[in-house]
C-alpha positions in Angstrom: -28.1 13.9 6.6 -27.9 15.6 10.0 -27.5 19.4 10.2 -24.0 18.8 11.8 -22.8 16.7 8.8 -24.3 19.3 6.4 -22.4 22.2 8.1 -19.2 20.1 8.1 -19.5 19.3 4.4 -20.3 22.9 3.5 -17.2 24.1 5.4 -15.0 21.4 3.6 -16.3 22.5 0.2 -15.9 26.3 0.8 -12.6 26.5 -1.0 -14.1 24.9 -4.1 -16.8 27.5 -4.2 -14.2 30.3 -3.8 -12.0 28.9 -6.6 -15.0 28.5 -8.9 -16.1 32.1 -8.4 -12.6 33.4 -9.0 -12.2 31.3 -12.1 -15.5 32.6 -13.5 -14.4 36.2 -12.8 -11.1 35.6 -14.6 -12.9 34.7 -17.8 -13.7 38.4 -18.3 -11.3 40.0 -20.8 -8.4 41.9 -19.2 -7.7 45.5 -19.9 -4.4 44.7 -21.5 -4.6 41.3 -23.3 -1.3 39.5 -23.6 0.2 39.9 -27.1 1.8 36.9 -28.9 5.6 36.8 -28.8 8.3 34.9 -30.5 10.6 32.8 -28.4 13.4 35.3 -29.1 11.2 38.2 -28.0 10.4 36.4 -24.8 14.0 35.7 -24.0 15.0 39.3 -24.6 12.2 40.4 -22.2 13.4 38.0 -19.5 17.1 39.1 -19.9 16.5 42.9 -20.0 13.8 43.2 -17.2 11.4 45.3 -19.3 8.8 47.8 -18.2 6.3 45.1 -17.5 8.3 43.0 -15.1 9.3 39.5 -16.1 6.3 39.0 -18.4 6.0 35.7 -16.5 7.7 33.7 -19.3 9.3 30.4 -18.3 12.6 31.3 -16.6 15.9 29.7 -17.7 18.2 30.7 -14.8 18.2 31.5 -11.1 17.8 35.3 -11.5 14.8 35.0 -13.7 13.3 32.4 -11.4 13.9 34.8 -8.4 12.2 37.7 -10.2 9.1 35.6 -10.8 8.6 35.0 -7.1 6.3 32.0 -7.6 7.5 29.9 -4.5 6.9 30.5 -0.8 9.0 33.3 0.7 12.2 33.8 -1.2 12.7 30.1 -2.1 13.2 29.0 -5.6 12.7 25.7 -7.4 14.5 24.7 -10.6 13.8 27.4 -13.2 12.2 24.9 -15.6 9.5 24.0 -13.0 6.0 24.7 -14.6 3.9 27.6 -13.4 0.2 27.1 -12.7 -1.7 30.4 -12.4 -3.9 32.9 -14.1 -2.6 36.4 -14.9 -3.3 39.7 -16.5 -2.3 43.4 -16.7 -3.9 46.4 -15.0 -2.1 49.7 -15.7 1.5 49.4 -14.7 0.8 46.2 -12.7 1.1 42.6 -13.7 -1.2 40.5 -11.5 -1.3 36.8 -10.9 -3.5 34.4 -8.9 -2.4 30.9 -7.7 -4.3 28.4 -5.7 -5.0 24.8 -4.8 -7.6 23.0 -2.7 -7.9 19.3 -1.8 -11.2 17.8 -0.6 -10.0 14.6 1.0 -11.4 11.6 2.8 -8.6 10.0 4.8 -8.6 6.6 6.6 -5.7 5.8 8.9 -5.4 2.5 10.7 -2.9 0.9 13.1 -3.1 -2.6 14.5 -5.1 -3.2 17.7 -2.8 -3.2 20.7 -3.3 -3.4 24.4 -3.3 0.4 24.5 -6.1 0.7 22.0 -6.2 1.5 18.3 -4.4 4.5 16.7 -5.6 6.2 13.6 -8.9 7.7 12.5 -10.9 9.0 9.5 -12.0 12.4 8.4 -13.4 14.5 5.5 -11.4 17.7 5.3 -9.9 20.2 2.9 -6.3 21.5 2.7 -6.2 24.6 0.7 -4.4 27.9 -0.1 -4.8 30.8 -2.5 -2.1 33.4 -3.4 -2.8 36.7 -5.1 0.2 38.8 -6.2 1.1 41.8 -8.2 4.4 43.3 -9.5 5.5 46.5 -11.3 8.6 48.5 -12.0 9.3 51.0 -9.3 12.4 53.2 -9.2 15.5 51.2 -10.1 13.9 47.9 -9.4 10.9 45.6 -9.3 8.2 45.7 -6.5 6.2 42.6 -5.8 3.3 42.5 -3.4 2.0 39.1 -2.4 -0.4 37.5 0.1 -1.4 34.0 0.8 -4.5 32.8 2.6 -6.0 29.5 3.7 -9.5 28.5 4.8 -8.2 25.4 6.7 -9.3 26.8 10.1 -12.8 26.2 8.8 -12.3 23.1 6.7 -10.5 21.1 9.4 -12.6 20.3 12.4 -11.1 19.7 15.8 -8.0 21.7 14.7 -6.3 18.8 13.0 -6.8 15.8 10.6 -5.6 12.3 11.3 -2.1 11.4 10.2 -0.3 8.5 11.9 3.1 9.3 13.5 2.7 13.1 12.9 3.5 15.4 15.8 4.0 19.2 16.2 2.1 22.2 17.6 -1.1 21.9 19.7 -4.8 21.6 19.6 -6.9 22.9 22.6 -3.6 23.4 24.5 -2.6 19.7 24.2 0.2 18.2 22.0 -1.0 17.0 18.6 -0.3 13.3 18.4 -1.1 11.4 15.2 -2.5 14.5 13.5 -1.6 17.5 11.3 -2.6 21.0 12.3 -4.3 23.5 9.9 -2.5 26.5 8.5 -3.5 30.0 9.4 -6.0 32.2 7.5 -3.0 34.5 6.9 -0.1 32.4 5.6 1.8 35.3 4.1 1.6 39.1 3.7 4.8 40.3 2.1 6.5 42.9 0.0 9.6 42.1 -2.2 11.9 44.5 -3.9 14.6 43.5 -6.4 17.3 45.7 -7.9 19.2 44.5 -11.0 22.8 45.6 -10.1 24.1 44.1 -13.4 23.0 41.5 -16.0 24.3 38.8 -13.6 23.7 40.3 -10.2 20.5 40.8 -8.3 20.0 42.4 -4.9 16.7 41.5 -3.1 14.8 42.5 -0.1 11.8 40.8 1.6 9.6 42.1 4.4 6.7 40.3 5.8 4.7 40.7 9.0 3.9 37.0 8.4 6.0 35.1 5.9 8.7 32.6 5.1 12.3 33.3 6.3 15.5 32.0 4.6 15.6 28.5 6.0 14.6 25.3 4.3 13.5 24.5 0.8 10.2 25.5 -0.8 7.6 24.3 1.8 5.7 21.1 1.0 2.3 22.8 0.2 4.0 24.8 -2.6 6.8 22.6 -4.1 6.1 20.9 -7.4 7.2 17.4 -6.3 4.5 17.4 -3.6 1.8 19.3 -5.5 -0.5 16.3 -6.1 -0.1 14.9 -2.5 -3.0 15.9 -0.2 -1.1 14.9 3.0 1.6 16.7 5.0 5.1 15.4 5.2 6.0 13.7 8.5 9.3 15.6 8.6 7.6 18.9 8.3 8.8 20.2 11.7 12.4 19.3 11.0 12.4 20.5 7.3 10.1 23.5 6.5 7.8 24.4 9.3 9.1 28.0 9.5 7.2 28.8 6.2 4.7 30.7 8.5 6.7 33.0 10.8 6.2 36.4 12.2 8.1 39.7 11.4 10.4 38.3 8.7 13.1 40.5 7.2 15.4 38.9 4.5 18.2 40.3 2.3 19.6 38.3 -0.6 22.3 38.6 -3.2 22.2 36.5 -6.4 25.1 36.2 -8.8 24.5 34.1 -11.9 23.7 30.7 -10.4 24.5 31.3 -6.7 22.5 33.1 -4.0 23.1 33.9 -0.4 20.4 35.1 2.0 20.1 36.1 5.6 16.9 36.5 7.7 15.7 37.8 11.0 12.3 36.6 12.3 10.2 35.7 15.3 10.8 32.1 16.2 7.6 31.2 18.0 5.2 29.2 15.9 1.6 30.6 15.4 -0.8 30.1 18.2 -4.1 28.2 17.8 -6.0 31.4 17.1 -5.7 30.7 13.4 -8.3 33.2 12.2 -6.5 36.2 13.7 -3.4 38.0 12.6 -1.9 37.5 16.1 1.5 36.7 17.6 2.8 33.5 19.0 2.5 32.9 22.8 5.8 34.8 23.4 5.2 38.0 21.5 6.5 39.3 18.2 10.2 40.3 18.7 12.7 39.4 16.0 14.6 36.9 18.1 15.7 34.2 15.5 18.2 34.2 12.6 18.9 32.1 9.6 21.2 31.9 6.5 20.6 30.0 3.3 22.9 29.3 0.3 21.1 28.4 -3.0 22.6 27.1 -6.2 21.0 26.6 -9.6 23.7 25.7 -12.2 21.2 24.8 -14.9 17.5 25.3 -15.6 16.7 21.8 -14.3 18.6 21.8 -11.0 18.6 23.7 -7.8 19.9 23.0 -4.3 20.1 24.8 -0.9 21.7 24.5 2.5 20.4 26.5 5.4 20.9 26.9 9.1 19.2 28.9 11.7 18.8 29.5 15.4 15.1 29.5 16.4 14.0 30.9 19.8 11.2 29.0 21.6 9.4 27.6 18.5 7.1 25.2 20.4 4.5 26.6 22.8 4.7 23.5 25.0 8.4 24.0 25.6 8.8 27.7 25.9 12.4 27.5 27.4 13.7 25.3 24.6 15.5 26.9 21.6 16.5 25.0 18.5 19.3 24.9 16.0 17.9 23.8 12.6 19.8 22.6 9.5 18.4 21.6 6.2 19.8 20.6 2.8 17.9 19.7 -0.4 18.4 19.0 -4.1 15.6 19.5 -6.6 15.6 18.2 -10.2 12.9 19.1 -12.7 12.6 17.8 -16.3 9.9 19.0 -18.7 9.3 16.9 -21.8 6.9 16.7 -24.8 5.2 19.4 -26.8 4.0 22.6 -25.3 0.3 23.5 -25.3 -1.2 27.0 -26.0 -0.4 27.9 -22.4 3.2 27.0 -22.6 2.9 23.8 -20.5 4.6 20.7 -21.7 2.8 17.4 -22.1 5.0 15.8 -19.4 7.1 16.9 -16.5 9.2 15.0 -13.9 9.8 16.8 -10.6 12.0 15.4 -7.7 13.2 16.5 -4.3 15.7 15.0 -1.9 15.6 16.7 1.5 17.2 16.4 4.9 16.2 18.3 8.0 17.6 18.3 11.6 16.5 20.1 14.8 18.7 20.1 17.9 17.5 21.3 21.2 19.8 23.8 22.9 17.9 23.9 26.2 20.0 23.4 29.3 20.8 19.7 29.6 19.5 18.8 26.1 22.4 19.6 23.8 22.5 16.1 22.3 18.8 15.8 21.6 18.8 15.7 17.8 16.0 14.7 15.5 16.7 14.0 11.8 14.3 13.5 9.0 14.8 12.5 5.4 12.5 12.7 2.4 12.5 11.7 -1.2 9.6 12.8 -3.5 9.0 12.2 -7.2 6.1 13.4 -9.3 5.6 12.4 -13.0 3.1 14.1 -15.2 2.5 12.3 -18.5 0.0 12.5 -21.4 -0.8 16.1 -20.3 -3.5 15.1 -17.7 -2.1 12.2 -15.7 0.1 12.3 -12.5 1.7 9.5 -10.5 3.9 10.2 -7.5 5.7 8.7 -4.5 6.9 10.1 -1.2 9.4 8.1 0.9 10.3 9.3 4.4 12.5 8.3 7.3 11.3 10.6 10.0 12.7 11.0 13.5 10.1 10.9 16.2 10.0 11.7 19.9 8.4 10.4 23.0 5.3 12.6 22.5 4.0 9.7 20.4 3.8 7.5 23.5 1.1 9.8 24.9 -2.6 9.0 24.2 -3.9 11.4 21.5 -5.7 14.3 23.0 -4.1 14.1 26.4 -2.2 16.9 28.1 1.6 16.7 28.8 2.2 14.9 32.1 3.9 16.9 34.8 7.7 16.8 34.4 7.4 15.3 30.9 10.7 15.1 28.9 10.6 14.9 25.2 13.3 12.6 23.9 14.1 11.0 20.4 12.9 7.4 20.3 13.5 6.3 16.8 12.6 6.7 13.1 9.4 5.9 11.2 9.5 4.9 7.6 6.5 6.0 5.4 6.0 4.9 1.8 3.3 6.7 -0.2 2.1 6.1 -3.8 -0.7 8.0 -5.6 -2.4 8.8 -8.9 -4.8 11.5 -10.2 -6.1 12.7 -13.5 -6.9 16.3 -14.5 -10.2 17.5 -15.9 -10.8 21.1 -17.0 -13.9 22.5 -15.3 -13.6 26.0 -16.8 -11.1 28.2 -18.5 -9.1 28.8 -15.3 -10.1 25.9 -13.1 -9.1 22.2 -13.2 -10.1 19.2 -11.0 -8.3 15.9 -10.5 -9.9 13.0 -8.7 -7.3 10.7 -7.2 -6.1 8.4 -4.4 -3.0 7.7 -2.4 -2.0 4.7 -0.3 0.6 4.9 2.5 2.2 2.1 4.5 4.5 2.6 7.5 7.3 0.7 9.2 7.2 1.2 13.0 10.4 1.4 15.1 10.8 -1.1 18.0 10.0 1.5 20.6 6.5 2.2 19.1 5.4 -1.3 18.1 3.4 -1.9 21.3 1.5 1.3 20.5 1.0 1.1 16.7 1.7 -2.5 15.7 4.2 -3.4 12.9 2.5 -2.2 9.7 0.0 0.7 10.1 -1.4 2.0 6.9 -3.6 4.8 5.5 -5.5 5.7 2.3 -6.8 9.0 1.1 -9.3 9.6 -1.7 -9.6 13.1 -2.9 -10.4 15.7 -5.6 -7.7 18.4 -6.2 -8.8 21.8 -7.6 -6.3 24.1 -9.1 -6.4 27.6 -10.6 -4.9 27.2 -14.1 -3.8 29.3 -17.1 
């Protein structure tokens, strides 16, 4: 093995070493071990917001789910969605640690065409880790949360191959047929919730880097995508704002209904992904969004959001966007619960629509729509099967050779929709008390629109073999 390959492999496995170290540390006894509770005691704690906030019991309604703050930003999934984490107490604080890492070998292949062959292969790791802590403070609950990723080290060349994917840049050139890494700093945030009454919650969120109130839970963090190692093709129409600068959000929840408003900086992060640095056009709060969330029962949630985003793409600095998203999530746990409170089975689903519309001069009708359906079934405690089906709007950037700069005077225009059909399976194994691993595989086939068949052929495909590592209870 050459030194170059050795360094690449070591960088890819770095998140695994980190997770293993944290899991080993977590096996030490906490200062305040959790006391056994009856189900009635747990429900009373959840309803009354006791001195130790939330107690991290499984929520049953929207307010309880909001107080747990286990999703990205201020998003919520159905309250019955299972929680994977380790936790403990230290003084007045309740602390938690969440994290996942995929070590993936991906092979992507399109048909040979007169313009060459699209696709590629790579060994890489997609990963994130999220420490958080909460306590009672004054009349409410204070939550401090951060999220980090080692993807700048575990993805060489600033991307991994993904047919038909586009968005952001690598080395100043548009990414074509590739997915960019996330930043080292994915979120640094403080949240404060005040219980105005038994049925009313007032919430505040402030993050120098975080997730504003637009879109559903982002794909790296939502349950229906939790076993899928690959990004969604519609990411930049649906949930790409999950890493934004200078985010301020206020929300009001009443029973099963929530309304939020955010101000944030619209420019996407630059390629300096190790630094806590602004986008190419500064840090000003120049973009705004509103989101309505409903969760009528523990198994259902939905949201509609809209926002005006100022200059999100570095390659098109004078182009602002209007974005709309709508989603429905359904989660259904079933079977007996184990000692950690997790059921033997769970079925999680997401239906999602996202649209971006350019509002640059002369581009008012340039709309791109993407649609997604995800379903993940956990059965027999350790087995997972899933599918992701997408109909993703694409633009003329895909006609450019990968790795080439934008030609002078290039105009980005919608050129059709790509269909992607993914199916996968993995199986969990416990490596230690707080660390699980799941080897698995996923196959994806694509249907190419007429405008791209001369570039990709009719039926491109891809396969990913991986091991997923997760911090567990």
